[in-house]
N, C-alpha and C positions, 0 to 999 in steps of 0.2 A: 700121496707121493712123499718120499722120504728126503729130508733136507741133508746138507753137509754133515751136521752135527749128529745125525741119527734120529732127529725128532720129524714127527709127521707134519707136513705142510698143510694148512688149512685150504690153500688153493692148489689146484691142479694146473701146472703151466706146460705140461707135455703137449706136443702138437698131434693133431689139431687142437686148438683151444676149446674147451667145453665150458668153462666156467664164465659166467655172464659178466663178471667184473673186468677181467682183462679184455675180453671181446669187445665190450662197450667202450673201454679206453682206446683200444687200438683202432676201432671205426671212427671215433671222434677225431683222432689225429689224422686219419686219412682224409676224412672230410675237411679238416684244416689245411692240410698241406698238398693233397694232390692238386687241386685247381690252382694253387699258388706257383707250384713247379712247373705243371704243363702249360700254364699261361704264358710262360717265358718261351715255349715253342709254338705259340699261336694255337694251341690245340684247346677247343671249347670245354669248359668244366664239366659238362655233361659226358663227354668222352672220357676225361680224366678219371672221373669216379668209376666208369664202366672198367676202364684198364686197371685201375686200383683192384676192383673186385675180381678181375681175372687173375691178377698176381697172388691174391691171398686165398682164392678158392681151391676146390678140389683138382682143378686143372692147371693151377700154378704151384704155389710153394705149399699148399695145404695147411696154411696157418690157422683158418678159422672152418670149423666143422660145418658141412653142409646143413642147412635148415636152422641154423643158430639165430639168424636174424630174419626169419620169415615173417614174424609178426610185424615188425617195423617195415619190411618190403611191402607187404600187402597194404599196409596203412598208407605208404608213400605212393602206391599206384593209384589208390582212391583220391589221395590228396591231390595229385597231379590233374586228375580229371575235373575234381571239384573247382580247382583253381582256373581251369580253362573255361568253365561255365561262369565262374564269378567275375573274371577279368573282362569279358566281352562287354563291349559298348553297345547295348541294345538299342539306344536312341540312333546311333548311326546305321545300324542295321536296318531299323524301320524307315529311316529317311531315304536309303538307297536300296530298298528291299527288292525292287524289281530288277535292277542291274546285278545286285548281290545274287539273286536266284539264277540269273542267267550264268554268271561266272561260276556260282556254285554246281550248277548242273554241268558245265564243261569240265570243271576240276574234279568232279566226281565220275562222270560217265566215261571221259577219254582214257584217264589212267586205268579205270576199271575194265573197259573192253580191250584196250591194247595190252594191259597186263594178263588178262585172261587168255588172249591169243598166244602171247609169248610163253607163258607158264605151261599152257596145255601142249603146244605143238612144238616148242623148242626145248623146254625144260622137262617136258613129259611128266609134270605132276598130275597126281590124281584129282578128280573133281573137286573134293573139299579143299585140298591144299592150294588148288588153283584159284578158287573163290576167295579164300582167305588172304593169300599173298596179293591178288589183284586189287581187293578192297583196301589193302594196307597202302598201295600206291596212291589211293584217293586221299588219304588223310594228308594233313600238314600241320606243322606248329609254327607260330608266328615268332621264331626264334630272332628274326632281324627286325621285328617291330621297334625295339628301342633305338635302332640305327635310324629309323624313319622319324622317330620322335625327335631325336637329337638334331636332325636336319631341318625340323620344322615343316615337313610335308604331310603330317598326319590328316590335315583337312583336305588334302588333295582328294579328288573323287576315286583315283585308282587305288589309294591306300584304303579309303573306306570299303570300296567294292571288294577288296582282297580280304578285309576283316570280316565283312558280312558273309562272304563265301565260306569262311572258315566254319561257321555254325552249320550251314547247309550240308558240306560234305562229311564233317565230323558226325553229325547226327545220323545221316544216312548210313555211314559205315557201321556205327554202332548197331543200327537196326539189322544190317546184314550179319553182324557178329552174333547177334542173338539168334539168328536163323541157323547160322554154322554150328553153333554150341549145341543147339537142339538137334540138329541133324547128326552130330558126332555121337550124341547120347543115344541115337536109335529112336528118337521120338517125333520124328518128321512125318506126321500122319494128319488126318483131318481133325483129330482131336488136339493135336499140337497147334495147329492153326487157330482153332477156335479158342483154346486157352490162352495162346499168346496175344490174340487180338483183345480178348476180353481183359485178362490180366494186365496187359500194358495200358490199356485205356483207363481202368481203375487206378492203376499205379501213378500213371501220368497226372491224371486229375489230382489225386491225393497229394502228390509232391509239388505240382505247379500252382495249385490253388489253396490247399489247406496248410502247407508249410508257411507260406507268406502270412497268412492269417494268424497262425501260432507265433511266428516270429515277431509281428507287430505287437501282439499281445504281451509277449514276454519282454520285449524291449521298453514297453510303456510302463510295465509292472516292476521291473528290476532296472532302475535307471542308472545307478552309480556304480554297480559291482561289475567292474570290467573283467574280472576272472570268470565270473558266471557267464557273462557275455560269450567270452571265447568257448568255454565248455559247452555252452548251448549250441553253438554253431558246430563244433566238432561233433556233438551228439547227433545232430540233425543229419550231417554228412553220412555217418556210418549207419544210422536208422534208414536213410534212403537207399543205401548200398544194400542192407539186409532186405528191405522190401523188394528191391529189384530182383534179388536172387529168390525170394518167394513168388515174384511174378513169372519166373523162368527165363530171366535174362541175366547177364553179367553184372556184378556190382558196380562197375565203372559206369554203366549207364545211370544208375541211381545217383552215384556221386556227381556226375556232370549235370543231371537235372537238378540236384540240390543247389549247385553253383548258380544255375539260371534262376531258380526259385528264390533264392537269397540275394540276388544280384542287386535289386533295388533297395534292400535293406542294410547293406553295407558299402557306404560311400568309399571311393577309392582313396580318399585322403584322411580317412577316419583312423583313430588309435586301433580299432578293431580290425580293420584291414591290415594295417601294419603288423599287428600281432600275427594274424593269420599267414601272411606272406612270410614274415620271419621265421616262424615255427616250420613251415614247409620247406623253405629254402635252406634251414639250417639243420633240420633233422630228419623229417619223414622222407622227403624227395632223395637227399643223398643216400639214405639207407636203401631206398628202392633201386636206385642206380648201381649201387654196389652189389646188391643181390642179384641184378641182371648180370653183371660181370662175372659172378661167381658161377653161372650157367655156361658161360662162353668158353669154347675150347679152340683157339686159334690153331692149334696143331692140326686140327681137321683140315686146314687149307693146305697143308704140306702133304697130305696123304694121296693126293691125285689132283688132275685138272678139273674134276667135277665141282669140287668146292669153289675153286677160283673162278670158274665159269659162271656159277650161280652168283656169286658176290658181284662180278662184274656186270652181268645181265640185270640184276636187280638194281644196281646203281644207276646204269645208263637209262633203264627203262623209267626209273622214278624222275629223272631229270627231263628226259624227252617228253613224257606225258604232261608234265606240268608246264613245259615250255609251250606245248601245243595248246593247252587250255588257255594260256595267257595270250596267245597270238590270236585264237579265235575270238577272245573277249576284245581284244584290240579292233579286230575288224568289224565286229558288230556295233561297237560304240564309237569307232573312229578316235581311238586313243592315240597319242604320240608314241614314238619308240622307247623314250624314257618312261613313260607311264606303263607301257607293256613290260618292260624290264622290271620296274618295281613291283608289278604284280607277280611276275615270275619269281623274283628274288624273295618275296615275301611267303610265297606258296610252295617254294621248292624244298624248303627245309622239313625233313621228317625227324621227329623226336618223341615227344611224349605218348601221344596216341598210337603212333606206329610201334614203339617197343611194347605198349601194353597189349596190342592186338596180337603180335607175334609171339610174346611170351605165354598168352592164353592158349594160342595154338600149339606152342611146344609143350606145354604141360598137358594138353590134352592128347598128344599123340598125333596130331594133324600134319606137323612139319617136322623135319629132322634137324640136326645140329648145323647142317650145311646152311640151311636157310636162316637159322638164327644168328650164326656167325656172320653170314653175308648182310644180314640186316644191320649189324653193329657197324660194319664198313660203310654201309649205305647211309647210316646216320651221321658218321664222321664227315663223309664227303659232302653230302647234301647240306649240312649245317655251314660248312666252310664256303661252298658255292653260293648258297642263298645270302650269306652275309656279305660276301664280295659284291655280288650282283647288286644288291639293294644299296650298299653304300656309294657304288659308282653311279647307278641309274639316279639314285636318289639325289646326289649331289647335282647332277645335270638339270633334274626336275626342279630342285630348290633355285637354281640360278635362272631357270625359265620363268618361274613363279615371281621371282623378285624384279625381273625386268618388265613384268606385265603390270606390276602395281607401282603407283608412285610412292616415294618414301613418305611414310608419315612421321608427324612430330613424335619423337620419342619422349614419353612422359614416365618417369620414375614412380612406380606404384609403391605407396607406403601406407600401412593401415595402422590406426591407432584405436586401442580398445580400452577406454577408461573402465575400471573395474571397482565397484563399490561393493557388491554382493558375492561373496566367495561361492555361494551356491549356485549362481549363474555363470560362474567364470568359465567352466568347461565348455558349456553350450555355445557361448559367445565365441570362444578361441576356436572350436570346431567350425563354426560358421565362417569365421575369418578364413580359416585354411581352406575351405571349400570354394570360396569365391576368389581367392587369391590366384593371380596369374601364375601358373606353374613355371613360366620362364623368368619370372621376376626373381631377382637375386637378393632384394632387400628383405629384412626381417619383418615380423609382425611385432608392434609395439604396444605391449599392455601397459597401462598407465594407471598408477595409484596417486590420488591427490589428497594430501593431508592439510586440513585447515590450520592456518597459522595462529595459534592461540596458545595458552598455557599448558594444554594437554598434548601439544603436538609431538613432542619427544616420546611419550608413551604410546602414542597411536602409531609412531613410526615402526616400533618393535612389531606390533601386530600387523602392519601393513607388509613388513618384509616376510614374515611367515606366510601370509597370503600369496605373495610373489613367488616364493619358493614352490608352492604348490602349482602355480602357473607354469613355472619352468619345468617342473616334473611332468605335466600333461602334455606340453609341447614336445618334450622329448619322445613321448609315446607316439606321436604323429611324425616325428622326424622333421619337424618344422623349426625354422630359425626364428628365435624370439630375442627382443632386446628390452629388457625391463626398464620402465621409466618411473621414478618416484620423484615427486616434487611437493614442496610446501608452498601453498599459495593462500590468498584471502578467502577464495571460495572455490568451488569445484568447477564452475563454468569458466572462471578466468584461468584455472589451472589447464583445463582441456584447450582452450584458445591458444594459450601462449605455447603449449607443447605442440600443438598442430602447426604453428607457425615455425617453430625452431627446427622440427623434423621434416618439414616440407610434406606434410601429410595430404593424401589424396581421398581417404575414406576413414570415417569415424563411425565406430560401432559402439552404441551405448545401450545400456539396459533400460527397460520399460519403467518409468517412475509412475507409481500408482498415486492416485488422488483419493484419499480416504476421508480426510476431515472436511466438515462442512465449509470451513474458512476456504480451503483449497478449492472446493468444488464452486463455491461462489466467486471468489475474487482471485482465482489462479490467473486469469488473463489480465488482471489489473496490476498485481504486485509482481507477477512473472514467475514461473516456475524454473526449475533448473533446465528443462528442455528449452523453454522460451529463451532463456538467457544464453544458452549454447547456440541456439540458432541465430542469434543476434551478433554472435562473435566468431562463429566457425562457418565458413562458406563453402567447405567442401562437401562431398556427398556424405550424407548423414543416415544411418540405419538405426532406427530404434527398434530393439527387439525384445519380444516376450516370449520366451520358450519354456512351455510348461512340460513338453514331452521330448524325448530324443528326437532330433531331426531326421534319423534315418527311417522313421515310421511313417514317414511322408509318402503318400501315394499320388498326390496331385498338387501343383503349386497353382493357386489362383491369384493372378495378378491384375489389379485394378488401376488404370491410369486415367487421370482427369484430361479434360479437354486441353489441347495445346501442349500436353506433356512432351511431345517430340520436339517442341521449340526451345526447350530448356537446354543450357550448356552440358549439363551432366547426363543426359538422356542416354547416349550411345554408351558412356561408360557404365552406368549401372546396368544397363541391359546386358552388356557382355558379362557382367557379374552374375546376372540371374540366369543366363545360358549356361554358365559353368555350373552353378547350383543345380540347375535341372538336370544336367548330366550326371553330377555327382549323386544326386538323390534317385535318379532313374525315374522320376516322375514327370508327367505331361505338364507342360507350361500353359495353362488356360488364361488367355488374356481377355479382360473386359475393357473395352475402349470405344471410341467413336471411329468412324470410317476413315478419316484422314489419318488418324494415328495408326490404324491398322496397315494402310497402304505404305506408309513412311517405315513401319516396323518390318514389313515384308521386304522392302528395299534394302533396309539395313542388313537383315540377314543374308540376303543374296550378295551384297557388297562385301560382307566379312567372310562369306563362305562358311557360315556357321551350320552345323548340324544340330538341330534341336527339335524335339517332338513338341509342336505347339499348335494351339488352337485359338480361335477367336470368337468372341461373343459380343455383339453391339450393345453397348451399355452407355446411357446417357446421364443418368442421375446417380452420383456418387453418394448422395445423401440417403438413398434407399437402401440402407444397410440390412433392414429386415429381409428384403427379397434376396440380397446377396448371401445371408445367412441360410436361407432355405436352399440355395444351390451348393452349400458347403457341407461336407461330411467331416466327422471328427478327425479323420486321417488326412486332411487337406492343410497345407500351409497357405496362409493368407498373407499376401503382400500387397499393401495399399501405397501408392505414390501420391504424397501430398505436396505442399509447395509452401515456401515462404511468403510472407506478405509482400505485395507490390510486384510480384513475378508474373510472367506470361501465363502460367497455368493456374494462378491462385483465383480462388473462388470464395466469396463469404461462407459457402456451405462447408468448407473445409475447417472452419473454426470449430474448435471443441472435438475434433475428430478422434483424439486418443481415448477420451472418456466414453465416446459412443461405441468405439470399437470394443472396449472393455466390457460394455454392457451386453453387446450382441454375440461376441465370440469368446465365451469364457472357456471353451473346451478346444480351443485351436492354437497353434503356434502362429504368432503374428509379427510381422516385420512393417513398420512404417518407414518409408524412405522420403528424405528431403533432397532433391537434386542439387548439385553443385550450382553455385551462382557467383557472379563477378562480385567481389568485395566492394562495398559502398564506402567511400570516405565521407565521413561527416564534415559538414560545411563548418560548423562552429561547434566549440565545446558545449556539451549538454543538449545539442539538437540531434534527434534521430531522424532518419530518411522519412519515417511515418508522420513526423510533425508537419511535413510539407503538404499534406493532403487532409481532406475532410474525414477520412476513414477512421482514425482515432476517435473523433467526436462521435461518429455514427456507432462505433463499437461500445463506447463507454455508455451511450443512451441505451443501446440493447442490453448492457450489463445491468443498468439501473431498471430496465423493464423486467428481466429476469428476477432481480431481487424483489420487485413489486408482487410478481406473481407468486414467489415463494412465501412472502409474508401474507398474502390473502389465503393461501393454503393452510398456514398456520392457524390463522384467526377463524377460518371455517372449521377446522378440526375442533377447536375449542367451543 
């Protein structure tokens, strides 16, 4: 192209744009501005981006050439289905699987059957188009789920059933899509069915079984390279899509299964999950929605009544069929009207999977522009209806739920993380974010204690650099942190004073190794840092030894001592472990006595928690070798101990950290000391243990240990 002064321009700016630089710049500004502008008119951002694509495409102002953003568009389609599998709560699905199966059957078959009748007899579509469009009615996207979360009703059974039903119906529709695409290609014969069944079986086993094994191996080997983690996940998604196409099905099925396979390896509050969602929401998915808009030609609606009829029938059919599915579910399980309406609101919105299926059908020539345009209108209306119904019914349901339960005493949750080792900082901060109440507004408090001596000023500079790294890592998880640095006589005093000043409820500290002979022999006499912290910090204390990333956990092994349920902090730390189990996607296997198991089952029921949990009777906490035999290298071991003089304390708990280090060298380990009521000392210099004979017994035991150790030395000589 020639410029004003007669020179040749390096960039061609004639319309439609063909050069990638102005195309990319324009699309980025559309992604930035379209949702902001249309949000003022209460139009969802998904519709705003589609409308923007309509304006700049071949059927609009012809600003961007068709096909110029196909690469990002196809990547966005796969990304949508990957996130759909990744964000599903598999624990909630398993706990309500029978009811979810019933709702999943209703919300799949009712729209499918009614849609088939309407499309075939009213709209007179051919068989393939009828099957494709009617299966599209069965899908739904949980667009309104954030509204339910904001209202605090996500633990209600109706919400859990709606979420679980999403897995059933979307998976079934994707299988039908594979059959439709095979039939459209003219391959629907006996060989097709054999090939489809065999290839799908091999492909499913490969993705759902081999992918998680590869993922755990990778995350253990490459611990600290966050960029490599993201690239690895992205590579696995597109590899799964490629394998799906080799198996004879659409790539979106592979992306969806990749999300399910990596679900347990990517906690929802982790920095990796934040990067995945951020990249998808900021880049891939908007590109896909704009590319969809470029295919839409709303002028078709003005060419005759047929286009308007199809758009109206599709929209009404989508809403009516989902309402009937919610009503039948209400009748079967005797749900209330607000619960039925919440199920309808959550399952009525059509977005991601719907546009993906219709777009595939349009590209294959199964459906025409009328159906594609009608689907865009369907998405707009159902998203608005679903959001409105969910918010209205959810508010009523939240009021009903609050009336049923007495008001609990509100405790402001505050977590303190004393950091001494920079290498363990990220793992401890990730653990804190995983167990933190998502509704708590308070930040996490990383603490650095500098010993008050002549080198304190020099160490403060080093500590400030470490805290800058803490802030940077917290920013990656979008977690609020408030760094605390203090100079004190020793670490334990600094932790104790910070806990009191900040009103801390949970303290997370790193594992202190005993390596010297003096520490091993006299640690309990002179007092280790952990011993001193336990004597001055009475809140829930988590002692963590993380050798591997937490997201590689397959199972959580929780060992509870006798009378653990009688401690003050029992319910508090158990709720934290429920959150951890959901974040990691691992089963919580509890080793305890019968009375503790019954109490814990009642607690789960009262809290209306959804957790994948199992129990095993366990009477002897000292038998760590037997516990090690039950534990695999991918298990997270959590042992609840107790402070001296408490209800669950036993002499067998003495020296537990060193014994754990001996038997569980290849596991992540957490040692929990429950919250206790602070004991006021009667007189200066007198400890509560001084009022019993236990200290004398303990020191006699220490002398006995020393005697046995000396005998071993002389025998060797």
